[in-house]
Structure formats: C-alpha cells, structure tokens
C-alpha positions as CSV (number, residue, x, y, z in Angstrom):
1,M,73.6,37.6,169.5
2,K,71.4,39.8,171.6
3,K,70.2,41.5,168.4
4,L,69.1,38.2,166.9
5,F,67.3,37.2,170.1
6,F,65.6,40.6,170.2
7,I,64.3,40.2,166.6
8,A,63.1,36.7,167.4
9,V,61.2,37.8,170.5
10,M,59.5,40.6,168.6
11,G,58.5,38.2,165.9
12,L,56.8,36.1,168.5
13,L,54.9,39.1,169.9
14,L,53.6,40.0,166.5
15,A,52.7,36.5,165.7
16,R,49.5,36.8,167.8
17,P,47.0,38.4,165.4
18,D,46.0,41.8,166.6
19,V,42.6,41.6,164.9
20,S,41.8,38.8,167.5
21,L,41.2,41.7,170.0
22,A,38.0,42.3,168.0
23,A,37.0,38.7,168.1
24,A,33.3,38.0,168.1
25,Y,31.3,37.4,171.2
26,A,28.4,35.0,171.5
27,R,25.4,35.9,169.3
28,D,27.3,38.5,167.3
29,Y,26.3,36.6,164.2
30,I,22.6,37.1,164.9
31,P,21.6,40.1,162.7
32,L,19.6,43.1,164.0
33,P,16.6,44.3,161.9
34,P,17.5,46.3,158.8
35,G,17.6,50.0,159.4
36,T,19.2,49.5,162.9
37,S,22.4,51.3,163.8
38,L,24.8,49.8,166.4
39,F,27.5,51.7,168.3
40,C,30.0,49.7,170.5
41,A,32.8,50.8,172.8
42,Y,35.3,48.1,173.8
43,F,38.0,47.9,176.5
44,N,40.4,45.0,176.8
45,H,43.1,44.7,179.5
46,V,45.7,42.1,178.4
47,T,48.5,40.9,180.5
48,A,51.2,38.2,180.0
49,N,54.3,37.0,181.9
50,K,55.2,34.0,179.7
51,L,56.4,33.9,176.1
52,Y,56.8,30.7,174.1
53,S,58.5,29.7,170.9
54,D,57.5,26.4,169.3
55,G,56.5,25.0,172.7
56,T,59.6,26.3,174.6
57,K,59.4,29.1,177.2
58,V,61.5,32.1,176.1
59,G,63.2,34.0,178.9
60,D,62.5,34.0,182.6
61,D,61.2,37.5,183.1
62,F,58.7,38.6,180.5
63,N,56.1,41.2,181.3
64,Q,53.6,42.6,178.9
65,T,50.6,44.8,179.6
66,V,48.3,46.1,176.8
67,N,45.2,48.2,177.2
68,V,43.1,48.3,174.1
69,G,40.1,50.5,173.4
70,M,37.9,50.2,170.3
71,L,35.1,52.2,168.8
72,R,32.8,50.4,166.4
73,Y,29.9,51.5,164.2
74,V,27.5,49.1,162.4
75,Y,24.5,49.7,160.2
76,Y,22.2,46.9,159.1
77,V,20.6,47.0,155.6
78,N,18.4,44.5,153.6
79,A,19.7,43.6,150.1
80,G,17.1,41.1,148.9
81,K,16.2,37.5,149.7
82,A,18.4,35.2,151.7
83,L,19.2,31.7,150.2
84,L,17.5,30.2,153.2
85,G,15.0,31.7,155.6
86,D,12.6,34.6,155.4
87,G,14.8,37.1,157.3
88,G,16.2,38.6,154.1
89,L,19.8,39.0,152.9
90,T,21.0,41.3,155.6
91,I,24.3,43.2,155.3
92,D,26.0,45.2,158.0
93,P,28.8,47.5,156.7
94,Q,30.9,48.7,159.7
95,F,34.3,50.0,160.8
96,I,36.5,49.6,163.9
97,V,38.9,52.2,165.2
98,P,41.4,50.8,167.8
99,F,43.7,52.7,170.1
100,M,46.1,51.1,172.6
101,D,48.7,51.5,175.4
102,V,51.5,48.9,175.5
103,S,54.0,48.4,178.3
104,L,56.9,45.9,178.2
105,S,59.4,45.2,181.0
106,G,61.5,42.4,182.3
107,T,63.3,40.7,179.4
108,Y,62.7,43.7,177.3
109,E,64.6,46.1,179.6
110,S,67.9,44.4,178.7
111,L,67.1,45.1,175.1
112,N,66.1,48.7,175.7
113,N,69.0,50.3,177.6
114,N,67.7,48.7,180.9
115,Q,64.5,50.8,180.7
116,E,60.9,49.7,180.6
117,F,59.3,50.4,177.2
118,S,55.8,51.8,176.6
119,T,53.9,53.4,173.8
120,T,50.4,54.8,173.2
121,G,48.6,55.6,170.0
122,F,46.0,54.7,167.4
123,G,46.1,51.2,165.8
124,D,45.2,50.1,162.3
125,P,41.5,50.6,161.6
126,I,39.4,47.7,160.3
127,V,36.6,47.8,157.8
128,L,34.2,44.8,157.4
129,A,30.7,43.7,156.6
130,T,28.8,40.5,157.3
131,F,26.5,39.0,154.5
132,W,23.8,36.8,156.0
133,F,23.0,34.4,153.2
134,V,21.1,32.2,155.7
135,N,18.7,34.2,157.8
136,D,16.0,32.0,159.4
137,P,14.8,33.6,162.6
138,K,11.8,31.3,162.9
139,N,14.1,28.3,163.2
140,K,16.8,30.3,165.0
141,F,19.4,29.6,162.4
142,W,21.9,32.0,160.8
143,V,25.0,31.8,158.6
144,G,27.0,34.8,157.7
145,F,30.2,35.5,155.7
146,T,32.5,38.4,156.8
147,P,35.5,39.7,155.0
148,W,37.7,41.8,157.4
149,L,40.3,44.3,156.0
150,T,42.9,45.9,158.3
151,L,44.3,49.1,156.9
152,P,48.0,50.0,157.7
153,V,47.4,53.6,158.6
154,G,47.9,53.4,162.4
155,Q,50.8,54.9,164.2
156,Y,54.0,53.1,163.3
157,D,57.7,53.8,164.1
158,K,60.2,51.4,162.6
159,N,62.7,52.3,165.3
160,R,60.5,51.4,168.3
161,L,60.1,48.0,170.0
162,V,56.4,48.0,169.3
163,S,54.0,50.3,167.6
164,P,50.2,50.5,167.8
165,G,50.0,50.0,164.0
166,G,51.4,47.0,162.1
167,N,52.5,48.6,158.8
168,R,51.0,45.8,156.8
169,W,47.6,44.9,155.3
170,V,45.7,42.0,157.0
171,I,42.8,40.2,155.2
172,K,40.5,37.9,157.2
173,P,37.7,36.0,155.5
174,E,35.4,34.5,158.2
175,I,32.2,32.5,158.4
176,G,29.9,32.4,161.4
177,I,27.1,29.9,162.2
178,V,24.5,30.4,165.0
179,K,21.8,27.8,166.0
180,G,19.3,28.2,168.7
181,I,18.9,25.3,171.1
182,G,15.5,25.2,172.8
183,E,14.1,28.5,174.1
184,K,17.2,29.9,175.9
185,A,20.5,28.6,174.5
186,Y,22.5,29.3,171.4
187,L,25.6,27.7,169.9
188,D,28.0,29.8,167.7
189,L,30.7,28.4,165.5
190,I,33.1,30.8,163.8
191,L,36.0,29.9,161.4
192,G,38.4,32.4,159.8
193,G,41.8,32.7,158.3
194,E,44.2,35.7,158.4
195,F,46.5,36.6,155.5
196,Y,49.3,39.2,155.9
197,T,51.3,41.3,153.5
198,E,55.0,42.0,154.2
199,N,56.2,44.7,156.6
200,D,59.4,46.0,155.1
201,K,60.2,48.5,157.9
202,Y,60.3,46.0,160.7
203,M,62.7,47.0,163.5
204,G,64.5,49.3,161.1
205,D,64.6,48.2,157.5
206,N,64.2,44.5,158.1
207,K,61.4,42.5,156.3
208,L,58.8,40.7,158.3
209,E,56.7,38.0,156.7
210,Q,54.0,35.8,158.3
211,D,52.3,32.7,157.1
212,P,48.5,32.6,157.2
213,A,46.8,31.9,160.5
214,L,43.7,29.8,161.1
215,Q,41.3,31.0,163.8
216,A,38.3,29.1,165.3
217,E,35.8,30.1,168.0
218,A,32.9,28.4,169.7
219,H,30.4,30.1,172.0
220,L,27.7,28.4,174.0
221,S,25.3,30.9,175.6
222,Y,22.3,30.7,177.8
223,D,19.6,33.2,178.9
224,I,19.5,33.3,182.7
225,T,16.7,35.8,182.6
226,K,15.3,38.2,180.0
227,Q,18.0,40.7,181.0
228,W,20.9,38.4,181.8
229,A,22.8,35.8,179.7
230,I,26.1,33.9,180.1
231,A,28.4,32.4,177.6
232,L,31.3,29.9,177.6
233,D,33.9,30.7,175.0
234,Y,36.6,28.7,173.3
235,Y,39.3,30.1,170.9
236,Y,42.0,28.4,168.8
237,T,44.7,29.8,166.6
238,N,47.0,27.7,164.3
239,G,49.8,28.6,161.9
240,G,51.1,32.2,161.5
241,E,54.8,31.4,161.6
242,T,57.0,34.5,161.0
243,K,60.1,35.1,159.0
244,V,62.6,38.0,159.5
245,N,64.7,38.7,156.4
246,G,63.7,35.3,155.0
247,V,64.8,33.4,158.2
248,E,62.1,31.3,159.8
249,Q,61.6,32.1,163.4
250,N,60.2,28.6,164.3
251,N,57.1,30.1,166.0
252,P,54.1,28.4,164.4
253,Q,51.1,28.7,166.7
254,S,48.7,26.0,168.0
255,N,47.2,28.1,170.8
256,H,44.0,27.4,172.9
257,G,42.0,29.8,175.0
258,L,38.9,29.6,177.2
259,G,36.7,32.4,178.3
260,L,33.5,33.3,180.2
261,T,31.2,36.2,179.3
262,L,28.3,37.8,181.1
263,F,25.7,39.9,179.2
264,F,23.0,42.1,180.7
265,M,20.6,44.6,179.2
266,V,20.3,48.2,180.5
267,G,16.9,49.5,179.4
268,S,15.7,48.5,176.0
269,N,18.6,49.9,173.8
270,S,21.8,49.2,175.7
271,Q,23.7,46.1,176.5
272,L,26.8,45.7,178.8
273,L,29.1,42.7,178.9
274,V,32.2,41.7,180.8
275,S,34.5,38.9,179.9
276,Y,37.6,37.0,180.9
277,R,39.8,34.9,178.6
278,D,42.8,32.7,179.5
279,D,45.1,31.5,176.7
280,F,45.9,28.4,178.7
281,S,47.8,26.4,176.1
282,V,50.3,28.4,174.0
283,K,52.8,26.8,171.5
284,S,54.1,30.2,170.3
285,G,53.5,33.7,171.4
286,A,52.5,35.3,174.7
287,G,50.3,33.4,177.2
288,T,47.8,36.1,177.8
289,N,45.0,36.8,180.2
290,T,42.3,39.2,179.0
291,F,39.7,41.1,180.9
292,G,37.2,42.7,178.5
293,A,34.2,45.0,178.6
294,R,31.8,46.2,175.9
295,W,28.9,48.7,175.8
296,A,26.6,48.3,172.9
297,Y,23.9,50.9,172.0
298,F,21.4,50.2,169.2
299,F,19.0,52.6,167.7
C-alpha cells in the first residue's frame, strides 16, 4: 500500500511541467534588433508544503525545496518580411541549460528510510526559437510562434525519488501576443500546450505517461521610469493527468498562479529583474511559491 501511495505522490510531483520554470516574463515576446545576442542567467527558489490530488490535499507533512539555475543564449536574425508590420520576420534561435538542487522531507521521509531526500545535477536542456510573423513596432504590436523542445539528456536515475532530468521528450508549441497600451504599458498574452513522450524507467522499470497540458499566461507591465518597470503576472495550467503502468492517477490540473515582477536597467546593456509567484489555487500538484531573479545582458 505504501508503495502505491509513493508512486502516486511522485506522479503528482512530475505533473507540474518543469519547462514552466522557464516561463516567459513580460515583454519577452518583443524582439530585439537582428544581429543582437542575448545572454540570460536565471535563479528560481521554489518551496511548497502542500500537495494536492484532484482537489484533495495529500498528506499532512509535505516539504519540497527546489533551487533552479538556468543559462540561456539567444541570437536574433532577420529572415525576410513579416506578414504584418515593417519590423521584418525576426527569428531568435536559442538554448537553455538548467541545473537544480531538490530537497524533499516530511511525507517523503517515511518513503525513504526515514531520511530526507536531496539531489543535485543538470536538468534536460531546451532548444527553441521564436518566429515573429507579426512585427509592427510602430503600432507596438507583435505576434510570435515558439516551438520548445526539451531533450532527455539530463541526469536521471530510475532508482531515485527525483532526478534533475525527466527521461522523456517534451514538445511545447506556444504563441505570444504583445500590444502596447499608450506610452508606458504593455499587455502580453501567451498560450501553449505541452506534449510528453513516455518514461519507461520511472521509479525502476515502471512506465509513466502524461496527457497534454495547456498553459496560459498574461502579463500587464508598466514603465515607472525609463529605468524601472513593474508587471502583474497570471499563470494557468490545465490537464496533464499522469498514468503509471496504465493506471490513471486522478491528478488532472486546473492550477492558477499570480505573480509580481520588477525590472530595472543597469547601464545600457544589462537588465535585472526580481519576481514572486504564488500558485494560490491548485487542483493537482504542489502548491508552490517561487522567488525568481534574472540577469540579462544584450550585445
């Protein structure tokens, strides 16, 4: 019985898409000029003490801490004319390399010989590119399409509670729309869907399957000064129910999160941001709180 509960809990933990840790911030769907390179370093500190399955709290003593770092390189190129606007068809091939530290205690200790569990290592890298088929800077209007591909080459151990890698491919088509409002405000709407292959080495030689998950984001940002900006962020995830050896885990998601982000320029080529996100309404998965930071350098 404990073994079945253990597998169900792990299925819930994996149900929250890891690629969401690289979710867009406000104005990320505004392209930089062709020929520009962008380097970003991210840090996210994620904590949770509540775990849910189909709207029901699972266990009374759940503790999860995840520290995630990511390095990201982006290069902007022009590939002709856009369908709308005179900004050109801009494309930004890029890659993301994540690494993480995971610590689990409380409920997990009874499933791990009464010891706290932790692991550190490199996660699955992500390759992607945005295609801005609408690029109209004069009217402050942009629409881009981004295919994400997560490569299952991160560190993975089928005999451990959690691994930095997922041992499965993840494909995420995404579309982002940005519209300027007046002189200082912007509204971003982002919609994507994640699709997963099987993990046939889940908790030993078990098979993990996951239904597609729908993700939506909205960001409303405002320039306080020329150097400072603030954004209100909203996140939603739906679907993504998991199966272990063909058995449904009854953990479909319908999760909501709110966030606040502050941006500020450092000189003419660097931007720093700090953010906070609270997944305040969780149907399935961990109810997380995330403190984030990003340094972006463009040249």
